[in-house]
C-alpha positions, -999 to +999 in steps of 0.1 A: -008-083-276-010-120-268-024-131-235+009-146-225+026-113-231+000-095-211+003-121-184+040-113-181+032-076-179+006-084-153+031-104-133+057-076-135+030-050-124+021-073-095+057-073-084+058-036-086+026-034-066+041-057-039+071-035-037+050-004-033+030-021-006+062-031+012+074+006+009+041+018+024+043-007+052+078+004+060+068+040+060+039+032+084+063+014+107+087+043+107+059+067+115+047+046+143+083+044+157+086+082+156+052+086+173+063+063+200+096+082+203+077+115+208+055+099+235+087+088+252+102+123+251+069+138+263+066+113+291+102+119+302+096+156+301+066+153+323+084+130+348+114+154+348+092+184+356+075+165+383+108+154+398+122+190+398+090+202+413+094+178+441+130+187+445+121+223+444+100+220+475+132+216+495+146+244+476+177+249+452+197+278+441+193+300+410+220+282+390+204+248+396+170+263+387+184+277+355+200+244+346+166+227+351+148+252+330+174+249+302+170+211+302+132+215+300+137+239+271+159+213+254+132+187+259+106+211+245+129+216+215+132+178+210+095+176+210+092+202+183+119+185+162+102+152+167+068+166+157+085+178+125+100+143+119+065+129+123+049+154+100+074+145+073+069+108+080+031+113+075+037+129+041+061+101+031+036+074+042+007+091+024+028+094-008+038+057-006+002+047+000-009+067-031+018+050-052+007+016-040-029+023-047-021+037-082+000+006-090-028-016-077-053+001-101-028-004-130-024-041-122-061-046-120-067-029-153-042-052-170-058-082-153-092-070-165-079-068-201-065-103-198-098-116-186-117-098-213-094-112-239-099-147-225-136-142-226-134-131-262-113-162-270-137-185-254-166-168-272-148-173-305-141-210-297-177-215-287-190-199-319-166-220-339-176-252-322-213-243-328-206-237-365-189-270-367-218-287-350-242-270-373-221-281-403-220-316-390-258-316-385-264-302-419-241-328-435-259-355-416-293-342-427-281-340-464-268-376-462-300-388-448-320-370-474-299-384-502-304-419-488-341-415-485-347-394-514 
């Protein structure tokens, strides 16, 4: 395969790598947003429990107490659900990271092949140039010998 064709393949693989990196970055951002959301729910839950604890010192009836407990249970459930979302986001982020790294290795392998082919081409050119110089030197020597001989 010609170097220019390989260069086109390398460029295409680089574009794919960039896309994979972008996908990974987006997955990381989503994960961070979900972690912040969980922290917010947990912080709100703690503040709510503290506020009903303060309100409970002055006392409230059983119905009001049950409502507060039900709401705390809903907040607990929201935390469980959010932890599930985070677990899934971690898996997705890891998968996207692995896809990005695999694409990166693929691109590097192609670029290494291009570099190797270029080195081989340069070595052939240098060898050809040396052969031409040797031929020129030999011809010069033969001409000088004919003139002197």
